[in-house]
N, C-alpha and C positions, 0 to 999 in steps of 0.2 A: 336306197337303201336294194337286199333281192326282198321278193319273192314266188314259191313256188311253181302262185302259177297268174292267171292277171287278176291287180287285184281290186276287191269287193271296198267297195262308197257306199257310202250309206251321204244323203246331202236331205236335214233338216233343215226345214223352215224355205224354200223355194218358189216357194211365192208370194215373198214378203221382199220388199224393196231395195236389201242387198239380196236377200236371194234370186231377183230377178234379174238384177245387175251378175251375179256370177255366175250366170249357169246361162248368161247371152256367151260373158268374154271367154267362158269352157266351149262353148260350141264355135267359140272366133276363131280358136289358137286349136280346132280337133282335142283336145284336152278327152271328153268319151270315149275318140280309140283308147286310146294307155289302161282306162280304167269299164272294172264293171259297173254301174252304178242306180243309183235306184233313188229316186223321194219319195219321202215319209214324210206321214204329216199326225200330228194332233188328233184334226177333228177328217179332215176326206180320203180313210186311211180306208183300201179294198176298192175301190174305185180307180177304176184304166188311166195314168199317171200321163202326162199330155206331151203329147212327141216332141222330142228335140232332135232336127232335122235332120236324120237319117233314125238317126232313133229312136225301138223303141222301148219307154221303161221298162214295163207292164205296172200292175200295179205297186197305187202308195200304198209304201212298209207305216204300220202303227210305228210316230215315233215315242210311244212312249209304252210300250215297250222292251224291257232285259234283252228280255231271251230272242228274242226278230235282232237287236241293231247287236247283241254281241257274235251275230254271225261272222260282223263287216270286217272289215282292218282298217278300216279308216273311215272313219262319222266328222261332217264335216255341219261343226249348228251358225244357221243364220237367225238361231231361233228367241232369240235374246237371255237377258241373266237369269232372268226365274227357271226357267228349263233348262239353261245350268245346271243350275244348284241344286236343283230336284233332279235329273236324269246323270247327269256327272261319277258319283257318290255313288250314286248303285247299281253304276258297268262297276267301276272301280269292286266296285263291294263280290260283287258275283265272280270275279276275274277277271273279268276283257282285259282284253291285253293291246287289243290296241292303239290306233288314231288318232285324239282325240285334233280337230283346227278348227279353231272356236275366233265367230265373230265380238262375242258377247268383252263386257270388261270384266263378267265377275272372278273367271280366273289374273287372269295378268299378273300381278301383285306376286302370286308366289309363288314360293322360292324354286320346285321343280318344273317353273310354265315361263315358255321362252318366246319374245313377243316377238310377233313375225316381220317383217321389212329391208327383203333378202335383199336389195340395190343399198343399205348400207348394215345388215345384217349379217354377211351370205356367208362368213367364218365361224362367227355364233352357231348359228341354225347349224350346221353339220359337226361344228363341232357335237352341239347338242343332239342328234341323230346321233354319233356313234356312238354315243355314252353312255346311245339304251334309253333315253327320255322318250313322252308319248305324246304330251300334254303340247298345245301351242293354241297361242291369242292369238288374234291383230287387233294390232295399236290404238287407237284413237286413235282418231279419223284426226285434226290436226297437227298435231304429231308428226304426224307419216309424211305431212302431204311438208312440213318445214322441213326435217331431214334430206328427205328428195327434196330439193327444193334448193337446200343452204349441202345438198349433201360437202360438196366439195370445202367446203369450209371446215366441215363436221370432221372428214374423212381426218382432214390434215391438222388437229387437233388448234386449230388458229383460234376455235372458238372457248371465249371465257367467259361473257356470261349474255340470258339473253333477256328483253325484254320484251311480247307479244298480245296486239293485243287480237285475236281473233272475232271477222266478220261470219257467223256462221248462218248458211246456208234452212230454208225448213226445212229441205230434205233429212237433212242430218235426226230432224226430230220421228223421220217417220212420216211412213204416204196419207195419213192422217192428213199430219197435222200441211203436208202440202192443199191437200185439197182446200184446208182453211181457209190460211195465207191465199189461195185464189179464190174462194168465195168473199173472201172478205173486201178486194180487192173488187170484184162487182155490187157487194158492198153499196161501198161509197162510189163511185159510181150511178147508180142509180142513184142512190142520192141525191146526188145535184146536176141529174144532166141535161133538166132543163135549166138550172139555170147557166150551168154550161154550152145550152144554146144559143142565154138570151146576151147576146153583146152587149146591152144596156146596164148586168148582177156585172162589179170590181173580179177579181178576185180574192179580195178581200170578203166580197159576199160569198165568196166559192166556198173563202180556205174556214171561216167562219160554220161557212153548214156539218163539212165536211170534219171537224170538232165538234159539232155539237155530236156524229155520229159513231167518235170513235169511243166521245166519251161518257155516252148513254148505251148505248142495245147494241152493239157492233160485237157481235155474238164469235167465245175464243176459247169455249169450252177447251181445247186441244194443251195454247198453249199460257191459257191464264190473263193473256192481254192480251189487242192489237200488232197487232205482229204489222201491219198494211198501211203504209205515211204512218213508219212508227219506228221501234224497235226497244229488247227487251234486254239487259246490260245481266240477264241474271244466264246460267245456263247450268241445269244437276243440280243438288240439291246440297245444301249446305256443308262442305268442312272448317276445318279449326283455319281458326286463324283467319279471318273474313272474308279466305277463301272457299270461290265455292269448287265443290267435285271436279266439275272440269277443269279447273282453275288449277288445280291442283296435280291434275294426270301431264300436264304439264309438263310440268319440272318433273316425279316417276319416273312418267316412260321414259323420256329424252336419257335422261340417267338409262335408263335400262336396257332400253339396246346398242342404246351407243357402250353398256359393259361395262358403266364406269361404278361406284361407289352413290349410295344419294348424292351426297350435294359435291363434286365432281360439277358439273355446269350449275349453274345459279337460272333457274325460270321460272320466268314471273309474265301470270299471265289477265287480262279481261277480255273473258268470251263474252262475247255479245248475239242474240240471235235478229235477224236482219232483213225487210223482206224483202230476200233474193229465194225461187224455187231450189235451185242448184251450182256445184260446187262454192266452197270457205274463202275466203280471202282473209290472208293478216296482215299488220303491219308493220316491220320487225325493227327491234334493236340493240343492233347485235357486240359488241365489246370486242374486239378484236386484242389476241395475244398478240399483232406487228402490230403495226402501219402500213399498211397494203392497200394500193391507190386502187381505187375503179380496174380501173382494165384490168387489173390482177384479178382484185375477186371475178371477175365477170366471169374475168375465162374463167380462173378455179370449180365455180358453178357451171360451167357449160359444159368442161371437159369427165365432172366426175361417172355421168350417165344422159342415155340420149332422150330422158322424159321432161327434166329441167332445158330452157330456154331463157336466154335472157332480151328481156326486151329494152330495147335505150326507153335511157329513159328522156324521155323528146309527146308533145302535145297528141301529134298524132300515132306514133306508136302504140302506142300506151291504151289510148282513148279503143285500139283493135283491136292490141293483142293481150293489153290487161287488166280484163275482167270476169266473172262469172262467164258469160254471153259466151267468149270464146272457148275455154277450154269444154265449158258440161256437154259430158258425151266423149269428151278422150284425157289418153289420157296423161297429156301434156302439161305441165305443173310451168309457168311464168313468172316468171323472177324481170320483178322490175323498178323502178322509182328507183336507181342503187345511188349513195350520192355519202358524201360527208357527211356527222355534226360535228355543230358549233360545240362541241362536247371538250373534245381534244379528237386528236390524231384517229388514234383506236378505236373511238365510235360510229360503230352502221349504219343506214339507214335504209330495210328493203321490203318493199312489199310483196308479194306470193298469189296466187289465187290457181284452182284443183280442184278433182271432182272430189267431191268425200267420198260418193261411191263406191269412185272408182282406184285408184289410192287409194281412200280412205278408211276403205268398207271390202271391198271383197276384190281382188287385185293379188290385198298379199295372201288374200287364201288359195284362192289358184296356183298363186306362183308355189309355196307349200305342198300342196302335192303335189305336181312334181318335181320336189325336192326333195320328199316322203318316197316317191316311184321309182325316182332318181332318174328323170326323162330330166334335155336338155332345158338351159334359160338363158333370157336372150337379155342384154347388157348393152 
C-alpha cells in the first residue's frame, strides 16, 4: 500500500498477553520505525504511555472514542471479541475507512475478512489488499500452528483429511488462567509438603492427599475445574454436533486460510486444556492423497518455511526438542514423531509444538501490518 506520509497506527489492548507479545516483537523487528504508533486503552487513557525502546508514544488514547480512533490509518486490536463487536461497527458507520487488524475471533468468518497467516496465504492477503479489503483477523492459534508446521504438505495439496488432538496451554486462556494454574501447583505442593518430606509415606499416600485437594477445595474460578495434575477436555462454548467452538474452528478456519470451500479438507478436532503454561501441542493424523515416504514428508515440511523444523523420531531428540519447554518464547514450530500408521500407506501421524502467543496470535498481526505498509517480510 502507498501512504502520503508516515502511516498512523493505533494499538489497542497493548497490555494484555497477546498485546504485550506483539509490542515486544514489533520492537525486536524495529516495526515502530515504519509507523507513527499510539497506544490506546479502555481504562488508562490520558496517562503517559510506557516508553518502547527509543520510542516515546506520548499519551495513551481513548480506545472507546470513535472520534479519536478515526484519525488513524490502521487499528491493531488485541482487546478481545467484545471490544471488536462494540467498536468495529461504530467506526465503519462513522465513515472510517482504515485497516482493521484483529486478534479476536469476532470477525473471522465474515466474507469480507481475510484470515492472516502470510507464510501460508500471502498471495490471498496481497490480492485482498489490492482489491481494497480493509478488515483482517488473526486465525485460531492451533490452526495457525498446524498450517505453518505442516505447510509443506498443505501447500502441495497433499492433505485429504485431518484428525487432530490439541493439548493447549493455560496461556491460551489468558494471564489470569496462567496465574491460576501456578497457584494450583503451589497449593497442591503445600498440601503434601510434609508427606513428601516423610520417607515413611508411600506415593499412594501422597497421591491420595493430592486427589483429596483436587476433589474438594482447589480454587478454579477461571478454568472452572482444577488444571494442575489434571486436564480439561473442553475449550470454548458448545457448538453443533457435539463439537466445541474451538473444535469447529479447526475445520472452518483451515479451509478459509487455504482459500477452499468449507468441506474441501475435513478437519476433526478434540481440544484439551493441559497443565502447561505456554505453547500448544498437537497430535495430528493425516490422510494424504499420495503414498509418500517418511523421508519425503519430512523434507517437504523442512523446506517450506524457516520456522518449521523436523525433530528426528528418536527418544533423546524428542525429549530435548519436541516439547513446550523447547519452543516457548520462540517462533520455532517443532514437528516430530513422523511415522506411517497401520491404517494404510496414506495415513501419517505427526506431533507438533508451537508457541501460540507468537505464531498463534501476535506474529501474524505484526506481519500483516508490514504487508499493509509495504514493508519487506522474511520467509
